[in-house]
N, C-alpha and C positions, 0 to 999 in steps of 0.2 A: 511484466515484472519474470524474473526467470525462475520456469517450472521445475518445480522439481525431482532429479536424478529417480528412476526407478532402482529403489535395494535402498532409497533412503528413504530416514518420516517422513510420510507426509507424502510420497508419490510413489506411482507404479503399483504391482501389487501390495503391498502395505495397502494403500489407502482402499483399492476394490477388498479388501479382507475386511480392514474394518465397516464400509459400506453392509457389506455383505454379514459381517458381524452384526452389527445395529439392527438390520432389519429383520435378523433374527430373533435377538430379545424382543424386538418392540411385536413379532409374532405371537410369539411365546405369552407373554404376555395378553398381549390383546384373546390370545383362546382359553387363559385361565380368566379373566375377567370373562368370555363369551359364554364358556361350557359351566361357568356356575356361577351365573346369574341369578338363578333361582336356590342358591342355598349362600342366601350370607350369613345366613343365623349358626348357631351352633349346630355339629350332626357327630351322630352314632350310629356305626355300623352294632348293629343284632341281630340274635340269631331266632329262627323263626320260633324255636319255643315256645321264648320270651316275648315274643311277640302274639300269640296267640293267649301268656298271661298275662297283658296291660293289657289286650282286646275284653279278653273278662276281668279284668277288673275296672273296666270304665276309663280307662288313662287312654286309650284314640280318640280322635274325632276327626281324622279326615287319615283320607291313602290316594296312595297312584301308583294305580300295577301296570307294569310295562310287558312288552310282551318277550324280553329277556328272559324273566324268572326274577326279574328286579322288583322290589316294593319300598314306597318314599311312604312315613307317614308321620303326621303331626299330632305333638301331646298337646293337651289341653292341659290348660295355665294350672289347674288345682295339682295336678299329678309332675309340674318341670322337675321338681326337687326330689321329684323319688326316683325320673327316671335317669335325672343328666348329673344329678349326687352335687350340686352346688344350690348356690343360693338365687334366688329372683333378679335379675339384670335386665327387665324391662326387655329380652330377647326371650319369650315363651311360644310364643306368634310363629319363631321363625326357628322354630326348636325342631330336629327331624329328624328320622329316624330313619336306615338305611338296611335294608332285608334280603336274603336270599330267599324266597319261596321255592318250594320243590317241582309248581307247576302253578301256572294258570287257570288251572280246567279244576284243579281239585284245593286251589285257595279260594274261586267264585262257588263252590260251594259250601265248601268252609261258613265265608263271610255270608254267601244268605242264611244255611240256618241261622249263623249270631242273629243277623238282623229278625229275622222271624218271628226267634225269641225275644229281640229282646221289643217285637212289636206287639207282643203278646201280655207283656209287664208294664205296655203302656209308653217305653220309653223314647228317640230317638233312635230311628236308625242312622249307622254310621255311614261317612259320606266315602264309596269308592269310586272310584275315574281309570278304565284301561284307556290304555295309549299306548305310542309306540317307543321304545327308545329311541332314545337321540343319541348317540354313538358322535360325538363332535371330531376324535379325531377320524372318524372316517370320513365325514364330511369334507374338514380342510386334505387328507387323500385323495378324493372324488373329485371335488371342486376347486380346488384352489392351488393343488399342488404342480396337475399339469399345466397350466398359467403359468406360473413361479419359473419351473424348466424353461418352459418354452422361451418367457425374456430371457432367461441366464442364459439361455442358448443362445439364441440371437446376440446375446452382448458380447459372447467370447467369439461369437464369428467375426465382428463386426470388428472389437478390436486386435483381431488377428493372431492372441496369445497362441492357437497351431500353427504358427506359421513354422515354428522349431523342428516338426516335424510332415511337411509337404504345405503348408501353406491351409489359411482356411477358403474357405468357401468363392468367398464373393472374390477373390485374388486367382483364380483356376485358372485364369484368364489371361493373366499378364506374366509378360516375359520375365524367365528368370533365369537373366542376362546377367556375371559376371563382369562388373565396371572397374580398370584398372583405368589410375590418374599417375600424373605424373609423379607426386609424393609419394608414390609405394616403390618400396626397402627391395633391396636384391631384385635388382629388375633385367630382366635381359637385354642386350643391346645385340646392335650388330660384330662389336669384336668375337660378344662366344658367339661366331655364328662361323664353323669354320668350313671354308670350303662353299659348292654351290655358290661359284660367284654370277652367273648370268641368272639365277631366281633372285639374289639381293638385289641385286642393280634394279630388276622390274620395280621389288618392294621401294627400295630408295628413293626413288620417283615419284611414288606417291606420298611419304614422308615429306620430301621436297616440295611436292605439290600440294601441303598444307600448311606446312610453315611460312610458305614464301608462295604465297600462290597466285598475286601480283605477276610475277614474275611469267611465269604461262599463258593469263591470261592477258595482258599486255600486245601478246601478238594475235592473240584469235583461237590460243588451244586451249580445249576442253579435256580436265582430266575423266580416266576410264571411270567408269562406272564398277564396276567390278574385276576382280582378278582370283585366277580358282590359280587353287594352287595343286597340281595333279605327283603323283607317284609312288611306290612302294610303300610297303612300313615303316617307319622306323628310319625316312632319311631325314624328318626334319622340318618337316611342315609345321609343324604345332608351334617349334624351336622358333619358325620365320616369324611366323604367327606373335609370337611374344616378342621377338626383337620388336617388330613392329612399334609395338602396343609401349615398348619403354625409348622409344626415337622418337617417336607422335607427339609429341605436348600438343594431345588431343582427347576426348574421351574413346576409351576404348573399349567393347560391352563383345564381352568373348560367350557364345553360345553352343552345344550341341546340336548337334540335327537331330537326335533324341530325347531331347527338351523339348519340343511340339509335340513327341507325341501322347497322345493322352486317351483314355479310357471314354474321359466325356468326347460326344459330339460335337466340332466347331470348336473347340477349345485350342486344338494348332492354327487355325486361323486368328481365331484372338488372338493370341502370343504371339505371331507373326505384325498384326497393326500393332502390338503397345511395342514390340520392339522397337518397329520404324518409327513411332511416336518419340517413343525416350530417345533416340539421335537425334530428332531434327528439333529439340527444341536443346542440345544438346552442342550443336552444328557449329563449327566439322565436327564430324566423329568418326570412328572406323568403326562397322560392326563385322566380328569372323563370329564364323560358323564353320565348327569342326565336323567330321564328320556328313557330310550335308549329304549324299547320297543315301540316308535314313529320311528321307524326305522329296529328296531328288529324282527319286526313278522316275522314269519313262513313262507316261502313261497314258495307258490301256492296254498295253502288254500282258498283266497276270489276268489268270483265265480265276480269280478270288477275288471278290467283292465285299462287303462287310468294312471291314478299317481299313482296305486300297482305297474307298469309297471319302475315308475320312482321311486319308494321306493325300492324297489328291488335290483337295479341296485349299489341302493347307502348299500345296505346289503354287494351285493358282494365285491365289493370294500372296504369295512370296513372289510370284509372278509380274503381280498388279501390281507391288510393292517398289517394285526395282526399275521398272518400265514400263507404266500406267499414264494416266489421267494426271497424275498428281506428280509434286514433283519434290524430288529424293535431294535438295540441292546443300552440297557440304557432307551425303551419306556419304562412305566408301563400301561396299560388299567384301569382304575376304572369306574365300571358303575353302577346304581339307577336303580331298577326297583318294583312294587311292583304287576308286571306281569310275574311272571318270566314262569311263565306253556304256551305263547304264543306267548316263543320268539324260534328264529329258532335252531334246533338240533346242527347244524353246529357253531352256535355262543356260543356255551354254551358246547361243547369234549375240551380235554384236549388240549395241548397247542394254547390254545384261551380265554378262561377266565378257569385257569386252577382252579379255589377256587370259589364254589357259599358262599356266608357269609350272612349264615341268622343272621335275625335283627326282632327280634320277641319282641312284647309288652312287660313290662316289668311287670317282676312280683315284689311281696311284699317287696322285699329289694332294690330293685333296682328303683323302684317307690319312696321310703323312701329318696332316697337319692338323686335325682332329684327332688324330694320338697325342698331339700335344696341347690340345683345349684340358684330354683327359687325361694326362700325365701329371697336371701341374701339383695336383693336391700329393703324389705321391712322393715315398722317398725312394731312389732310382737307383739303382748298381750302374758305375761309372762305365760300365764295359758297355753296356741296352744301347743298339742300334736301331732306332727310333724305321729307319731304310727299311732295312732288317722285317722289323716288324707290321710296316703296311704292303711288303710284297708278300707275310702271312699271310696275309688275309685279303685276298681278294673275294666280290662281291659281298663284304659286310656292308652294311646299312650304319650309320651313324650312330644309333643305339644299340648293335652289337658290340661295337667297338668301344663303347661305352663299358655293358656291360665282360666285355674279355679286360679289362683295365681293373674294374674291381675283382672279377674271378681272379685274376693273378695277384694281385692283395690278398682277396683270404687264402689265396693257398701259401706265398710267401709267409705271412702270419700264422698259418697253420702251422710252416713248416722251421717256425721257430728264427727264421730271417731279420732277417733287420735293413736290409732293403729288399726290395724288386729285382729282382733279375729273369737273364732271356728264357731260362727256364720254366722260370714258373708263368711266364705268358705263353708260350710253347703249350704248358700244360694246361693251362687256362684257354687257349685255341682248340685242342685235345677235348676237351671236358665239355665246349659247348658245340662244338663240330659233331664227335661222334657220341659225345655220351658217358657216362660215368662209368672210370672203369669196375669190371665184376671181378675182380681176381681170383676169387670164391668159385666160380663158376669152374663146377670138375666137368671137363672135357676127357673120353678115350685117345690111347692113341692114335687110333684109324682118324678118327673126328681132328683132332687137330692135324693129321695129316692131310688130310682132305682140305681142308681151310686154308693151308699150307700154298700146296698146288694151283688154289683157288687163287687165293690171294697173287703168289708169286707170276701166274699166268697177265693179270692185268699189271699189276707190273714191270713186263719184260716187255709187252704189245706198249704200253704208254710211252717207253723210253726210246726204243725204237720207231717207232713213228713220228712223222715231223709234227702236222699239225692233232697229237693227242695231247690230253694237258701231264706235262711232265711229272712225275712224281717228284714226293718229298718225302713223306714216312707212309711206311704200313708196319700194322701189328695185324698179331690172331690173336692178343688178347682179345678180351669179350666185352663188348661197351656196350650198350644204352641192350636195343635189341638184336645187335648184331654181333655173333660171331668173331668175325674179323670186320678190317677197316683200313683204308687208304688213302693217304689226302696228295691233294696234288695240287699244282698252280696253274690254274687256267689263265691263259692267254685274256689281256684286255682288247676284241675288239669289238668299233663299232660297228665291223661286215659279216656277215659270215658265209661263206661262202661252201658248196658240196662238197670238196675235199677235206673240212675240217669237219664236218657232219659224219661221214665220212667213216675217221681217222679215231671220231669217239667212237661210235657204234665198234667197229674192233674193238677198239679198247676191254670197250662195257663186256660184249660179248671173250672177251679175254677167260676168263674163270670158267665158264663154262666149259668154254672146247681145252683148256687146259689141264680138264675131269677128265670126259672124254679121251683125250691123245694117253695119257699117264695113267689114269687112275680106272679108266673104261668102265666109268660111272658117274651117274648124273645123283646130282643132292636140292633139296631145295635152297640150298645159301646161294642160288643165281635167281634169285624171285626178283630185288628189287634192281639186277640190271639185267633179266629180259625186259620187267615193266617199264625202265626205262629206255632200253634200246628199241623197244616195239610203238611206242611212243614219238619219240624221234623220226624212228620209219614214217608211221604213220600221217608225220607231219612235214615230211619230204615229200609225200605222194602227192596228199589229199591241201594242204599250204601253200607250198614253197613251187609246185609245180616241178619238181626235181626228178619227173620219172619219165623211161624213158617209152611211160607207153600212152602217158597223160600227161605230155609236156604243154609246159605253160599255160595252165590251167591251175584256179585257184578256188577252195570252198569256205577259204577263212569268213563266217562273217562277224565284222567289225560292231555291226549295227545291233546286235544281240536279237534279231527279230525273231530266232529257231529258240530262240533259249524253252519257251513256252511252247511249241509247237511239236506236231509231230510228227509231218512233213520233215527229207533229206531232201537237198537243192539236189540232188541229183537220181537219176534213176536205179533200179535197180540192177543191172550189168556194168552199169560205170561203178558201183557197193562193188562187184562181183570183180572187179578188176582193179579197180584200188586196196580191196583185201591178197593178190592173184600179186601186185607189186611191193607192196609188202613183208609177203612172204620169199619174195626175191631176192628182196636189201638184204633183209633178216639171214638171210641162205646166201649169201654171196661174201658178207663181210664175216663169215660163220668161218665158210672157205679161207679168208682171205687170213684171218687169226690161226687156224691151222696149221698154214706151210709156216706162216710166221716162229711159232715155236716149234716146230718141227723141223725148223734150220735153227735155231737155236735154244736145241731142249737143253744142252749141257751147261749154259748159262743158266735156264730157267729151273735146273737141277740145282744147282748150287742154291738159288737165292731162293729156293721152296727150305731146301737144308735147312741155311742158314735163319730161316726165318725157326726153321720149329729149337733150332740148337738156342736161336735169342730172346726169339718171341716178338721183337721190333727192330727193322731195319730202317737206315733213312738214305735217300739217295744218295749219299759218298761209297756208299755199302756195297751201292749195284751199281754205279761208274766203276768201283774198281771190279766192277766183275765184268759187265758190257760193256765196257769203256764209256768215252766221255761222248755228250750226244753230239753232234755235227752241227746241230740247230743253236744261234741264240736268241735267249730268253727275251722277250720284248718287254720286262717287265725291268730288267736294266737299261736297255735304251730308253724305256722311259723315263728313269731317272737322271741317269745320265742328262739325256736332255735338259732336264729341267732345270738340271742343278747349275749346267751352261748358261740355261735364259736367267737362273737368279742372280748368279757369277755377272752375266751381262746388264740388269736392269741395275745395279748395287750404286749408286751414286758414289761418283770418286770424291774422296777426301784428302786434303790437304794435307799434306805430310812438316807437323811442325817440329822445329828441332828439338823437344822432348821427343816423339818419336822417332826423328831420326836419329840421336844415341841411343834408345832404346836398340833400333834396330843392330847400328852398329854394334852394341855392346852381344848382341846373341851371334852375330860376328862372327 
């Protein structure tokens, strides 16, 4: 028989409400009968003065005095009408009077005097009993109500009424995995994932194995048990997992690493067991754990105890489930993290996560494809060039490109435009990279001049050095926390050489060098430049071995072993040498920057004065002053190469008679 649904008559909360209502009614009726079992007849409240009058008139035959200063008195039959004012109806013996007496001691003295007087007259004494009060409400509250509340509490927990606000206590060890099935609407597929060619190929093999496992098992191949997606934030790791869920016709369990963490001891390990149990029941299935570094950090590295032990027990259970004595046939684990360096080595070994799929920041061609995906719902200006947008967003992740598209649409709508144009996208990039313009920021003429000469120093040196990032735009309008900003177009290199870093260092120090040369003073505006330059110089000496005194030596720790240690992997003499080499590199590049600015002082002055006049200049203005750069941008080369490759890979189509006629008409 079909059970009634919740919210319908006879089912769910209404049914429980009816049961509780009837139970409460029975309790009230039972209490009424139980609490009034001694007063089934007629009763009447009476004052203490009238009671004494009835006693002296010999109308009272029995009394019961309680310790809460209350009294019950029975009226004798011959005085029933006098007291209750009604005819005798056969209930005389059951008629009772309820009286509030001043105190038990005073009433006892009074009734003793009355009985002594009646005894002297030869009359029978009035029967008086002293008892403890019977407060049935109090008895129920103390003896019955706690048991009722406990029963209701356990019924509440067992039925899971509280699952909407965090789950019931019996389900605290249950996995909170979100299950995706093939009928889910608006599912993501591989067509919605732009770029990520290598990563998509890896996960597509997993999907293919689940769809057609016989193709692989016939030749003895085994599918990898797990794949770890590694990459910077916003590169599309979770999106790739969603695409796997959309493509695979198998159950897909999705959880975050923090979902295993709980304040109760042993809950994380219990949730791991429950998650794998559910997956095995629905095998073949995929388990996806996002941000796995929340539970997968290397064991024994932290000096802290307590919560760390609970996390390690969760990790141990995960390791056991992935490749222990038990079998997980048909269950594949996907995980994502941007901190692969902190994961436990046992988690990364073959047999657990067999594959590490690196999801890197998109290159030029991939950014172009990502723009094409996110530009679909926008109304675009016909003159918009997607290649230009891809070139203007180097180092942007997929999430940042999506944000650029949305921000450009907001700016266009705010400006009353019907379509989103090139300038809207440029403003969006400026807004995301540099922050919001603060045009109401008041600056003095001296401050404005100092910022202009500082930014002109960066622009001049970056334009003249071969390996420095070429300038795109420079402004002295305050943005975010910066008083001035410059935008560059970084070269997308797979390998960075020493000359590249030295040219970038020289460009970073160009602002401070211009202040010292032409303004004969220094300011706090170079803080960010000096911080970046110092870090790069230290990296050259301590990590890359690009130092004359410390050649071919690197103190970089990829294992993170020294994260919590107080000892350095080198001596004090070496530390002093690292400091001296860093200072030498900085000093050399500062001298180089001053030399370049001295040789091009007139060009630098023109750029600075143009900045003071316009507040914003572009690379066209710098090119008009300093001349064209003799080096071709690698971005242009990549776009040209990709265009040639795409043209070569296009399938050759046969020219139909209609097509030939159209071509002839165009000629």
